[in-house]
C-alpha positions as CSV (number, residue, x, y, z in Angstrom):
1,M,-68.3,-18.5,-56.8
2,H,-71.4,-17.5,-58.8
3,D,-74.9,-18.8,-58.0
4,T,-74.8,-21.7,-60.5
5,G,-71.3,-22.7,-59.3
6,S,-72.4,-22.5,-55.7
7,K,-75.4,-24.7,-56.3
8,C,-73.2,-27.3,-58.0
9,F,-70.6,-27.1,-55.2
10,R,-73.2,-27.6,-52.5
11,A,-74.7,-30.5,-54.4
12,S,-71.2,-32.1,-54.6
13,V,-70.7,-31.5,-50.8
14,A,-74.0,-33.3,-50.2
15,F,-73.0,-36.1,-52.5
16,V,-69.7,-36.6,-50.6
17,L,-71.5,-36.7,-47.3
18,Q,-74.0,-39.2,-48.6
19,E,-71.4,-41.5,-50.0
20,A,-69.2,-41.2,-46.9
21,E,-72.1,-42.5,-44.8
22,N,-72.1,-45.6,-47.0
23,V,-68.5,-46.4,-46.1
24,K,-68.3,-48.6,-43.0
25,E,-65.2,-46.9,-41.6
26,L,-66.7,-43.4,-42.0
27,R,-70.4,-43.6,-41.3
28,K,-70.1,-43.4,-37.5
29,L,-67.9,-40.3,-37.5
30,P,-69.3,-37.0,-36.2
31,R,-71.3,-35.3,-39.0
32,A,-69.5,-32.0,-38.5
33,K,-66.2,-33.7,-39.1
34,L,-67.6,-35.4,-42.2
35,L,-68.8,-32.0,-43.4
36,Q,-65.4,-30.5,-43.0
37,F,-63.9,-33.4,-44.9
38,A,-66.5,-33.1,-47.7
39,L,-65.9,-29.4,-48.1
40,D,-62.1,-29.8,-48.4
41,T,-62.5,-32.7,-50.8
42,C,-64.8,-30.6,-53.0
43,L,-62.3,-27.7,-52.9
44,V,-59.8,-30.1,-54.4
45,A,-62.3,-31.6,-56.9
46,Y,-63.3,-28.2,-58.2
47,G,-59.6,-27.2,-58.6
48,I,-59.6,-24.5,-56.0
49,R,-56.7,-26.1,-54.3
50,A,-54.3,-28.9,-55.4
51,G,-54.4,-31.0,-52.3
52,Y,-55.8,-31.4,-48.8
53,L,-54.2,-33.2,-45.8
54,V,-57.0,-35.4,-44.4
55,D,-57.2,-34.2,-40.8
56,A,-60.9,-34.1,-40.1
57,I,-61.5,-37.8,-40.1
58,W,-59.7,-40.9,-39.0
59,S,-60.0,-44.7,-39.4
60,P,-57.7,-47.6,-38.6
61,D,-57.7,-48.3,-42.3
62,L,-58.1,-44.8,-43.8
63,T,-56.6,-45.8,-47.1
64,R,-59.2,-48.5,-47.7
65,A,-62.0,-46.1,-46.7
66,L,-60.7,-43.3,-49.0
67,T,-60.4,-45.8,-51.9
68,A,-63.9,-47.0,-51.4
69,L,-65.3,-43.5,-51.2
70,L,-63.4,-42.2,-54.2
71,R,-64.6,-45.2,-56.2
72,A,-68.2,-44.4,-55.4
73,L,-67.7,-40.7,-56.1
74,R,-66.1,-41.3,-59.5
75,K,-68.8,-43.8,-60.5
76,E,-71.6,-41.2,-60.2
77,S,-69.9,-37.9,-60.9
78,S,-67.2,-36.7,-63.3
79,V,-66.3,-33.9,-60.9
80,F,-64.1,-36.4,-59.0
81,R,-62.5,-38.2,-62.0
82,D,-59.1,-36.7,-61.4
83,V,-59.2,-36.9,-57.6
84,V,-57.0,-39.5,-55.8
85,S,-55.5,-40.1,-52.4
86,W,-51.8,-40.3,-51.4
87,N,-51.1,-42.2,-48.2
88,H,-48.2,-42.7,-45.9
89,S,-49.0,-45.5,-43.4
90,S,-46.1,-45.0,-41.0
91,A,-47.0,-41.4,-40.4
92,T,-50.7,-42.1,-40.7
93,Q,-51.0,-39.2,-43.2
94,S,-53.4,-39.2,-46.2
95,F,-53.9,-36.5,-48.8
96,I,-56.7,-35.9,-51.2
97,V,-55.3,-34.4,-54.4
98,K,-56.4,-33.4,-57.9
99,I,-53.9,-35.0,-60.3
100,P,-53.6,-32.3,-63.0
101,L,-53.0,-29.5,-60.5
102,L,-50.5,-31.5,-58.4
103,E,-48.7,-32.6,-61.6
104,E,-48.4,-29.0,-62.7
105,K,-47.1,-28.0,-59.3
106,L,-44.5,-30.7,-59.2
107,A,-43.4,-30.0,-62.8
108,A,-42.9,-26.3,-61.8
109,L,-40.7,-27.3,-58.9
110,V,-38.5,-29.5,-61.1
111,D,-38.1,-26.5,-63.5
112,D,-37.3,-24.2,-60.6
113,V,-40.4,-22.0,-61.3
114,G,-42.5,-23.3,-58.4
115,Q,-44.6,-21.1,-56.1
116,C,-43.2,-22.6,-52.9
117,V,-40.3,-21.3,-50.9
118,F,-38.4,-23.7,-48.7
119,V,-37.2,-22.5,-45.3
120,R,-34.7,-24.7,-43.5
121,L,-35.2,-24.7,-39.8
122,D,-31.6,-24.2,-38.8
123,E,-30.1,-21.3,-36.9
124,S,-29.7,-19.2,-40.0
125,L,-33.2,-20.0,-41.5
126,S,-31.7,-20.5,-44.9
127,V,-34.2,-20.0,-47.8
128,S,-34.3,-21.7,-51.2
129,S,-36.7,-21.9,-54.2
130,K,-35.5,-25.4,-54.8
131,P,-36.8,-28.4,-52.7
132,P,-34.1,-30.4,-50.9
133,D,-32.7,-33.3,-53.0
134,A,-34.4,-36.0,-50.9
135,L,-37.8,-34.3,-51.3
136,Q,-37.2,-33.7,-55.0
137,E,-36.7,-37.4,-55.4
138,V,-40.0,-38.3,-53.7
139,L,-41.9,-35.6,-55.7
140,S,-40.5,-37.0,-58.9
141,K,-41.7,-40.5,-58.0
142,M,-45.1,-39.2,-57.2
143,R,-45.3,-37.4,-60.5
144,A,-44.2,-40.5,-62.4
145,A,-46.7,-42.7,-60.6
146,M,-49.6,-40.5,-61.4
147,A,-48.6,-40.2,-65.0
148,T,-48.2,-44.0,-65.6
149,S,-51.2,-45.1,-63.5
150,P,-54.0,-42.7,-64.1
151,D,-56.8,-45.1,-63.1
152,I,-55.4,-45.9,-59.6
153,L,-57.5,-44.3,-56.8
154,S,-55.0,-44.5,-54.0
155,F,-51.2,-44.2,-54.1
156,S,-48.7,-45.0,-51.3
157,L,-45.7,-42.8,-50.4
158,P,-42.4,-44.6,-49.8
159,E,-41.9,-46.0,-46.3
160,G,-39.1,-44.7,-44.1
161,L,-39.7,-41.0,-44.9
162,T,-38.5,-38.8,-42.1
163,Q,-39.8,-35.4,-41.0
164,E,-37.2,-33.6,-43.2
165,I,-39.2,-34.9,-46.1
166,L,-42.8,-35.3,-44.8
167,V,-43.1,-31.8,-43.4
168,P,-42.2,-29.9,-46.6
169,L,-43.9,-32.6,-48.7
170,A,-47.2,-31.8,-47.0
171,A,-46.7,-28.0,-47.5
172,V,-46.1,-28.6,-51.2
173,V,-49.2,-30.8,-51.7
174,I,-51.6,-28.6,-49.8
175,D,-50.5,-25.3,-51.5
176,Y,-48.5,-23.6,-48.7
177,P,-46.3,-20.9,-50.3
178,V,-43.8,-21.4,-47.5
179,A,-42.5,-24.9,-46.7
180,Y,-40.5,-25.5,-43.5
181,V,-37.7,-28.1,-43.7
182,P,-36.6,-29.6,-40.3
183,A,-32.9,-29.6,-40.0
184,S,-32.8,-33.2,-38.8
185,S,-35.1,-36.2,-38.0
186,E,-34.4,-35.6,-34.3
187,Q,-35.3,-31.9,-34.2
188,T,-38.2,-31.2,-31.9
189,S,-38.0,-27.5,-31.3
190,F,-39.1,-25.2,-34.2
191,L,-39.0,-21.4,-34.4
192,G,-39.0,-21.0,-30.6
193,G,-39.2,-17.3,-29.9
194,D,-39.2,-16.2,-33.5
195,A,-41.7,-13.5,-34.6
196,L,-44.1,-15.0,-37.2
197,D,-46.4,-13.6,-39.8
198,I,-49.5,-15.7,-39.6
199,Y,-51.7,-16.3,-42.7
200,D,-55.2,-17.6,-42.6
201,V,-57.1,-18.2,-45.8
202,S,-60.9,-18.8,-45.4
203,C,-63.8,-19.1,-47.8
204,K,-67.1,-17.5,-47.1
205,G,-70.6,-17.8,-48.6
206,P,-71.5,-21.4,-49.4
207,L,-68.8,-22.9,-47.2
208,S,-69.2,-23.8,-43.5
209,L,-67.9,-26.1,-40.9
210,H,-70.8,-25.6,-38.6
211,S,-73.9,-26.3,-40.5
212,T,-74.9,-29.9,-41.1
213,D,-77.2,-28.9,-44.0
214,P,-75.0,-28.4,-47.2
215,S,-77.8,-26.2,-48.7
216,R,-77.4,-23.6,-45.9
217,L,-73.6,-23.2,-45.6
218,E,-73.1,-19.6,-44.5
219,Q,-70.1,-19.5,-42.2
220,E,-66.4,-19.4,-42.9
221,H,-64.3,-22.5,-43.7
222,V,-60.6,-22.3,-43.1
223,V,-58.7,-23.5,-46.3
224,L,-55.1,-22.7,-45.3
225,K,-53.3,-21.6,-42.2
226,F,-49.5,-21.2,-42.1
227,S,-46.7,-18.9,-40.9
228,C,-43.5,-17.4,-42.1
229,P,-40.7,-16.0,-39.9
230,H,-40.9,-12.2,-40.0
231,A,-37.1,-11.9,-39.9
232,L,-36.8,-13.2,-43.4
233,V,-38.8,-10.4,-45.0
234,S,-35.9,-7.9,-45.2
235,K,-33.7,-10.1,-47.3
236,H,-36.4,-12.0,-49.1
237,P,-39.1,-9.6,-50.4
238,E,-41.0,-12.6,-51.9
239,L,-41.8,-13.5,-48.3
240,S,-43.3,-10.2,-47.4
241,P,-47.0,-10.1,-46.3
242,G,-47.9,-8.2,-49.5
243,A,-46.2,-10.7,-51.8
244,L,-47.5,-13.8,-50.0
245,T,-51.0,-12.4,-49.8
246,E,-51.0,-11.7,-53.6
247,K,-49.7,-15.2,-54.2
248,L,-52.5,-16.6,-52.2
249,R,-55.2,-14.4,-53.7
250,K,-54.4,-15.0,-57.4
251,P,-55.5,-18.6,-57.7
252,L,-58.7,-17.9,-55.8
253,I,-59.9,-15.3,-58.2
254,E,-58.8,-17.0,-61.5
């Protein structure tokens, strides 16, 4: 990110922090957590990633808090005009997403040209480039909702979704190139004893989790962290460390 872009990004982080402190449900949260949230929200707003699973902050009514925050951000800055939240109340999960990027991602999955590989967590670790049918249905509904209601700030995922859908759904939204699909809603053991390749994507320079001053962000900030069973590499070269690293690197330098 060049100097001008870095300054704009830092200003946006400071703006998110300022507006978050004006939201009743968020103002008492630790500032370090709010900074992490602000950084990830701005990574989405600037199109560096399509979505972010909100894990740094929590509120009994997080959907309302996010809606209030996004309304304030949009009112003062065009940077956030395409940013919305998707929420699942039963699983207490919320995502911050950039509509054009997520729509593009979901369209690619429908056309079977998506960048995500789905690994079913059964004994054979079966691999597919297509999302499971139940997940495909939910993704299609998400795409349709965003297309027909562009002015809505917060959307709700269908209730009753099980982990077979929620786990790979999260992977798709937050840009994981590998999405695990639990074999059943009762499954509690995942990849026990399997050798894993671990991937950690961090941003340096103007991004930091540790500084409370957005103008002096100098540490690393973790953007993505995921794994892939090493045993799959021999039969699926698209899951090799080299291939996955290139897939992760490309959007960051474009």
